[in-house]
N, C-alpha and C positions, 0 to 999 in steps of 0.2 A: 096724178098717182091717186089711189084710191081705199077705204080707210077701210082697211076686212072684216069692222066690228060687223058696218051696215054697207060700206060700198057703198058712201059721201065720198062727194069729190070737192066735199071742201075741208082739202087739208095746208095744213098749216109745218112751216121749219120753222123748230122750234128748240131750245138750247137753251138747255136742263142743270145743274151743276157742270158746265161743262160741255159735257155728251151730248149728238144729235142724235136727234125725236119725229116723228114727225104728229103732227093733231088734230086730231077732230074735233071742229068747228061745227057738225051737223046739231040739232036738236037734242040733248037728249040720248047722246051718247061723252063725245069727250071723252075718246080710248089720245094713248100717246104709244105709241109703237112705235123702235126703231131696233138693230143690234144693240143695244145696250137696255132692253127693256125686262132685260134678269135684274139690273142692281131695286127691280122695287123691290121682292123679293130680301132685300136687303139696309133698302133708304126709305121712308115715307117722303110720299108725295108731298111739300110745299105752297106744289100753285107759285109759284115761283119759277115765269122764264121767258127766256126770249124769244120774241117769233124774230126770225129773217126773214133770206128774197137773197140769191146767190148764193155766195162764195160764205166757205159756211165758216172754214182757212176767217176769215174779213170781220162773221160775225163774230168770234169766239174771240177775235184780237179788241169789240167792242162791247161784249159780256164781259172781257175781266178785268177792262181798266174800269166800266162801269160801280161792280162786280166792288171792286181793290177799292175807291171814290168810294159809295153808298159807304 
């Protein structure tokens, strides 16, 4: 994966509001993108996201139960 803004390889998969995104960890960039990135026009980003590796479905269940328990 490569960041579309800075072309960095420091990209992490994250879940925000239950939706999958990719997040660039490069200093000075920190952009998020994915299929659902149009949602940022309607809902402001609150900074709460869950980084994950592997399966989105498993990470989603972890996110869901962690969010309900908090």
